PAMI-712716 format. One line per field, with one value per atom (N, C-alpha, C, O): residue number from 1; residue in three letters; atom name; y, z, x. Coordinates in pm, whole numbers. Each point is the difference from the previous one (the first is absolute). Example, Ala and Ser with C-alpha at 12.3 -4.5 7.8 and 13.67 -1.06 7.14 Angstrom:
<sites>
num <- 1_1_1_1_2_2_2_2 .
residuo <- ALA_ALA_ALA_ALA_SER_SER_SER_SER .
atomo <- N_CA_C_O_N_CA_C_O .
y <- -569_119_120_-2_107_119_109_111 .
z <- 780_0_0_66_-138_6_73_17 .
x <- 1319_-89_90_104_-139_82_-77_51 .
</sites>
This chain:
<sites>
num <- 1_1_1_1_2_2_2_2_3_3_3_3_4_4_4_4_5_5_5_5_6_6_6_6_7_7_7_7_8_8_8_8_9_9_9_9_10_10_10_10_11_11_11_11_12_12_12_12_13_13_13_13_14_14_14_14_15_15_15_15_16_16_16_16_17_17_17_17_18_18_18_18_19_19_19_19_20_20_20_20_21_21_21_21_22_22_22_22_23_23_23_23_24_24_24_24_25_25_25_25_26_26_26_26_27_27_27_27_28_28_28_28_29_29_29_29_30_30_30_30_31_31_31_31_32_32_32_32_33_33_33_33_34_34_34_34_35_35_35_35_36_36_36_36_37_37_37_37_38_38_38_38_39_39_39_39_40_40_40_40_41_41_41_41_42_42_42_42_43_43_43_43_44_44_44_44_45_45_45_45_46_46_46_46_47_47_47_47_48_48_48_48_49_49_49_49_50_50_50_50_51_51_51_51_52_52_52_52_53_53_53_53_54_54_54_54_55_55_55_55_56_56_56_56_57_57_57_57_58_58_58_58_59_59_59_59_60_60_60_60_61_61_61_61_62_62_62_62_63_63_63_63_64_64_64_64_65_65_65_65_66_66_66_66_67_67_67_67_68_68_68_68_69_69_69_69_70_70_70_70_71_71_71_71_72_72_72_72_73_73_73_73_74_74_74_74_75_75_75_75_76_76_76_76_77_77_77_77_78_78_78_78_79_79_79_79_80_80_80_80_81_81_81_81_82_82_82_82_83_83_83_83_84_84_84_84_85_85_85_85_86_86_86_86_87_87_87_87_88_88_88_88_89_89_89_89_90_90_90_90_91_91_91_91_92_92_92_92_93_93_93_93_94_94_94_94_95_95_95_95_96_96_96_96_97_97_97_97_98_98_98_98_99_99_99_99_100_100_100_100_101_101_101_101_102_102_102_102_103_103_103_103_104_104_104_104_105_105_105_105_106_106_106_106 .
residuo <- MET_MET_MET_MET_ASN_ASN_ASN_ASN_ILE_ILE_ILE_ILE_LEU_LEU_LEU_LEU_GLY_GLY_GLY_GLY_THR_THR_THR_THR_VAL_VAL_VAL_VAL_GLN_GLN_GLN_GLN_GLY_GLY_GLY_GLY_TRP_TRP_TRP_TRP_ILE_ILE_ILE_ILE_VAL_VAL_VAL_VAL_LEU_LEU_LEU_LEU_ALA_ALA_ALA_ALA_LEU_LEU_LEU_LEU_SER_SER_SER_SER_ILE_ILE_ILE_ILE_ALA_ALA_ALA_ALA_ALA_ALA_ALA_ALA_LEU_LEU_LEU_LEU_GLY_GLY_GLY_GLY_VAL_VAL_VAL_VAL_GLU_GLU_GLU_GLU_ALA_ALA_ALA_ALA_PHE_PHE_PHE_PHE_ALA_ALA_ALA_ALA_LEU_LEU_LEU_LEU_VAL_VAL_VAL_VAL_ASP_ASP_ASP_ASP_CYS_CYS_CYS_CYS_VAL_VAL_VAL_VAL_ARG_ARG_ARG_ARG_ARG_ARG_ARG_ARG_ARG_ARG_ARG_ARG_PRO_PRO_PRO_PRO_ASP_ASP_ASP_ASP_ALA_ALA_ALA_ALA_PHE_PHE_PHE_PHE_THR_THR_THR_THR_ALA_ALA_ALA_ALA_ALA_ALA_ALA_ALA_GLY_GLY_GLY_GLY_LYS_LYS_LYS_LYS_ARG_ARG_ARG_ARG_THR_THR_THR_THR_LYS_LYS_LYS_LYS_ASN_ASN_ASN_ASN_PHE_PHE_PHE_PHE_TRP_TRP_TRP_TRP_LEU_LEU_LEU_LEU_LEU_LEU_LEU_LEU_VAL_VAL_VAL_VAL_THR_THR_THR_THR_GLY_GLY_GLY_GLY_VAL_VAL_VAL_VAL_ALA_ALA_ALA_ALA_VAL_VAL_VAL_VAL_LEU_LEU_LEU_LEU_LEU_LEU_LEU_LEU_GLY_GLY_GLY_GLY_VAL_VAL_VAL_VAL_VAL_VAL_VAL_VAL_ALA_ALA_ALA_ALA_LEU_LEU_LEU_LEU_GLY_GLY_GLY_GLY_GLY_GLY_GLY_GLY_LEU_LEU_LEU_LEU_GLY_GLY_GLY_GLY_LEU_LEU_LEU_LEU_LEU_LEU_LEU_LEU_ALA_ALA_ALA_ALA_ILE_ILE_ILE_ILE_VAL_VAL_VAL_VAL_GLY_GLY_GLY_GLY_ILE_ILE_ILE_ILE_VAL_VAL_VAL_VAL_ALA_ALA_ALA_ALA_ALA_ALA_ALA_ALA_GLY_GLY_GLY_GLY_VAL_VAL_VAL_VAL_TYR_TYR_TYR_TYR_LEU_LEU_LEU_LEU_ALA_ALA_ALA_ALA_ASP_ASP_ASP_ASP_VAL_VAL_VAL_VAL_LYS_LYS_LYS_LYS_PRO_PRO_PRO_PRO_ALA_ALA_ALA_ALA_LEU_LEU_LEU_LEU_ASP_ASP_ASP_ASP_GLN_GLN_GLN_GLN_VAL_VAL_VAL_VAL_MET_MET_MET_MET_GLY_GLY_GLY_GLY_ARG_ARG_ARG_ARG_GLY_GLY_GLY_GLY_GLY_GLY_GLY_GLY_GLY_GLY_GLY_GLY_ARG_ARG_ARG_ARG_GLN_GLN_GLN_GLN_GLY_GLY_GLY_GLY_PRO_PRO_PRO_PRO_TYR_TYR_TYR_TYR_GLY_GLY_GLY_GLY_PRO_PRO_PRO_PRO_TRP_TRP_TRP_TRP .
atomo <- N_CA_C_O_N_CA_C_O_N_CA_C_O_N_CA_C_O_N_CA_C_O_N_CA_C_O_N_CA_C_O_N_CA_C_O_N_CA_C_O_N_CA_C_O_N_CA_C_O_N_CA_C_O_N_CA_C_O_N_CA_C_O_N_CA_C_O_N_CA_C_O_N_CA_C_O_N_CA_C_O_N_CA_C_O_N_CA_C_O_N_CA_C_O_N_CA_C_O_N_CA_C_O_N_CA_C_O_N_CA_C_O_N_CA_C_O_N_CA_C_O_N_CA_C_O_N_CA_C_O_N_CA_C_O_N_CA_C_O_N_CA_C_O_N_CA_C_O_N_CA_C_O_N_CA_C_O_N_CA_C_O_N_CA_C_O_N_CA_C_O_N_CA_C_O_N_CA_C_O_N_CA_C_O_N_CA_C_O_N_CA_C_O_N_CA_C_O_N_CA_C_O_N_CA_C_O_N_CA_C_O_N_CA_C_O_N_CA_C_O_N_CA_C_O_N_CA_C_O_N_CA_C_O_N_CA_C_O_N_CA_C_O_N_CA_C_O_N_CA_C_O_N_CA_C_O_N_CA_C_O_N_CA_C_O_N_CA_C_O_N_CA_C_O_N_CA_C_O_N_CA_C_O_N_CA_C_O_N_CA_C_O_N_CA_C_O_N_CA_C_O_N_CA_C_O_N_CA_C_O_N_CA_C_O_N_CA_C_O_N_CA_C_O_N_CA_C_O_N_CA_C_O_N_CA_C_O_N_CA_C_O_N_CA_C_O_N_CA_C_O_N_CA_C_O_N_CA_C_O_N_CA_C_O_N_CA_C_O_N_CA_C_O_N_CA_C_O_N_CA_C_O_N_CA_C_O_N_CA_C_O_N_CA_C_O_N_CA_C_O_N_CA_C_O_N_CA_C_O_N_CA_C_O_N_CA_C_O_N_CA_C_O_N_CA_C_O_N_CA_C_O_N_CA_C_O_N_CA_C_O_N_CA_C_O_N_CA_C_O_N_CA_C_O_N_CA_C_O_N_CA_C_O_N_CA_C_O_N_CA_C_O_N_CA_C_O .
y <- 242_-63_-82_-55_71_-61_84_-48_255_65_-8_6_-20_-33_-90_12_-127_-109_43_-7_53_47_112_-18_104_107_-98_-9_-79_-72_-73_2_-78_-75_90_-54_161_112_46_30_-18_62_-100_24_-166_-104_-38_-75_108_-24_72_-45_180_140_-48_8_-53_-40_-99_2_-90_-111_45_-35_127_44_69_-34_122_71_-76_38_-163_-70_-26_79_-167_-53_103_-29_155_91_-13_-20_37_-13_-79_18_-133_-152_-24_-102_210_-41_102_-35_141_96_-33_37_-121_-96_-88_0_-91_-79_32_-62_180_77_92_31_18_52_-105_9_-111_-141_-20_-8_-3_-37_96_-56_193_85_13_40_-99_9_-113_-117_153_-97_-73_38_-172_-137_30_-44_142_-9_87_-30_133_105_-68_49_-175_-51_-89_-28_-6_-39_97_-17_122_101_53_38_-12_74_-140_17_-117_-113_-18_-4_-12_-87_-115_-35_-31_-138_34_111_-231_59_30_-19_77_53_-95_17_-136_-108_-42_-40_55_-22_129_-19_127_118_16_73_-150_4_-112_29_-124_-127_66_-49_156_29_102_-39_136_86_-69_25_-108_-30_-118_-7_-77_-31_73_-33_170_62_83_51_-35_34_-87_35_-140_-97_-29_-13_-1_9_119_-1_102_97_-2_75_-119_-56_-94_6_-109_-66_38_-59_166_-1_152_61_-14_122_-9_-88_228_-6_-78_-35_25_-49_9_-38_68_30_-118_-3_-112_-101_-43_73_-194_-2_-2_43_-93_2_123_2_118_134_50_120_-181_93_-64_65_-190_-53_50_1_55_72_126_37_59_120_23_92_-178_-20_-31_71_-184_-2_114_46_-7_131_94_31_21_114_-34_87_-212_-28_-8_-36_55_47_101_36_67_124_88_115_-209_119_-61_74_-180_-67_20_46_-92_-80_135_55_-1_125_133_71_-61_107_-51_75_-185_-48_-20_-10_0_-7_125_21_89_110_69_79_-76_25_-32_85_-268_-36_20_-33_97_42_153_65_-25_163_98_95_-151_42_35_10_14_16_126_19_83_160_45_118_-191_64_-40_-20_4_-81_-113_-81_77_-120_-35_-107_143_-83_35_89_-124_17_140_112_-185_146_93_105_-146_65_72_4_100_137_-32_-90_171_-33_133_10 .
z <- -387_49_-79_37_-190_-78_-25_-20_6_15_86_-43_177_89_23_56_-143_-12_-111_10_-119_-110_72_-13_70_78_37_-54_199_93_-104_20_-154_-53_-102_-35_1_-57_86_-42_177_113_38_31_-8_16_-114_23_-157_-88_32_17_-24_32_111_-21_125_88_-27_34_-98_-54_-93_3_-78_-126_107_-15_107_61_100_25_13_120_-148_-17_-87_-135_22_49_-76_-42_100_-38_159_151_-52_-30_29_-9_-109_-5_-96_-127_56_7_19_59_118_17_51_127_-74_38_-149_-122_-46_16_-96_-101_105_-31_145_40_86_15_32_34_-121_22_-158_-89_-7_2_-11_-38_111_-29_168_76_20_-25_68_-35_127_106_-140_109_139_103_-119_95_87_118_-141_94_77_110_-152_101_126_104_-117_103_93_122_-183_66_50_113_-132_69_126_53_-44_114_-6_93_-273_-31_-83_-68_67_-92_-150_-53_1_-127_-112_-14_-93_-121_-33_0_-30_-91_110_-50_187_108_-64_-32_41_-37_-94_3_-135_-121_12_-61_114_-20_109_-21_131_75_-84_-39_17_-126_-132_-38_14_-151_40_-64_175_43_-7_-55_123_44_-111_17_-153_-104_-69_-88_90_-36_81_-50_187_59_-23_-5_-11_-49_-127_-18_-109_-106_-30_-81_183_34_72_3_55_147_-77_77_-151_-121_-18_-60_136_-11_130_-9_111_101_145_8_71_136_90_93_-152_105_76_-1_84_72_-101_49_-216_-75_-42_-46_61_-8_129_15_53_141_22_15_-15_15_-84_30_-177_-97_45_-11_76_21_121_12_88_140_-44_48_-144_-28_-60_43_-151_-55_92_7_61_142_60_6_47_57_-47_68_-195_-74_-21_-15_2_-27_140_9_109_120_76_95_-105_92_-116_21_-121_-62_-112_49_-123_-55_90_-40_134_87_47_46_-57_57_-97_41_-185_-107_-36_-51_75_-21_74_-70_221_48_-4_10_-32_-48_-127_-30_-59_-157_16_-77_195_-15_-77_-70_103_-113_123_-20_153_105_29_100_-138_-48_180_25_90_117_77_118_-141_57_81_-52_178_65_48_-45_90_30_157_40_29_55_101_14_38_95_-40_59_-151_-82_-73_-33_-25_-48_-140_-64_-2_-127_-78_-117 .
x <- -3592_104_108_103_-180_141_86_111_-128_72_80_115_-126_88_132_109_-193_135_79_123_-178_89_132_121_-174_81_132_111_-184_82_113_121_-197_125_106_105_-129_80_93_111_-146_111_46_117_-148_119_69_95_-116_48_174_113_-179_78_90_121_-158_113_92_118_-174_56_150_118_-197_106_131_118_-157_66_134_115_-197_99_73_93_-112_105_81_109_-134_72_147_115_-161_74_104_118_-217_111_92_69_-66_30_143_118_-167_110_114_116_-203_114_77_117_-147_68_92_106_-120_120_65_115_-158_115_125_122_-228_120_90_121_-170_44_170_110_-129_64_162_113_-174_150_104_-27_134_82_-10_-49_116_-7_39_-51_167_94_-62_15_-83_-66_-96_-27_-42_-117_93_-60_178_83_41_-1_40_81_-103_33_-147_-89_-97_-109_183_-56_-142_-80_49_-107_-7_97_-211_41_45_1_35_32_-60_-121_207_-93_-115_-122_207_-102_-143_-105_120_-60_-165_-118_203_-78_-64_-99_149_-46_-118_-103_104_-68_-130_-111_120_-80_-90_-110_141_-22_-134_-114_212_-70_-125_-104_136_-148_-97_-104_126_-72_-66_-111_194_-111_-36_-79_106_-88_-114_-112_135_-182_-40_-123_166_-94_-11_-97_139_-100_-111_-93_134_-121_-117_-108_143_-103_-37_-74_89_-69_-115_-62_5_-148_-96_-117_193_-13_67_117_-160_100_-39_-81_176_-5_100_98_-90_150_115_104_-90_95_59_115_-197_13_40_23_-17_25_145_103_-112_159_110_119_-192_108_33_117_-224_41_66_81_-113_84_152_88_-51_139_79_106_-175_27_30_119_-191_-16_113_86_-59_152_73_96_-70_140_12_117_-224_10_15_44_-97_3_130_27_58_82_143_112_-162_171_11_99_-123_18_64_92_-144_55_134_85_-72_113_93_116_-137_75_36_110_-210_37_87_63_-22_61_135_89_-62_128_54_115_-212_65_44_70_-127_3_-78_35_-166_-134_-80_-121_165_-104_7_-70_123_-61_60_-28_99_-29_-110_31_-140_-122_62_78_-113_54_-143_-41_-5_-157_-31_74_-138_-100_27_-49_147_69_106_24_32_104_-43_-118_245_-48_-55_56_-186_-54_22_-36 .
</sites>
């Protein structure tokens, strides 16, 4: 029984580290963007998304080694940025590569 608990602990730690990596990637991507691109894409301001992704990283660090509510909130916040805001910014900044999304050309 103890071996199973140890294996589960390592799996949770690996998932927490992966989530922290995603959150850090979202924060770094947000830092590298121009502030005017956010408003041009019809999204909230850069400062708002810096705060959201920064808090996501902070929650990921606090929840490291445990997949509690804080870890879930952090990964959802980073996921929203990466799935919604980043593609809109890529399109505004000309980095979309012609992929338009769900029914447009890929």
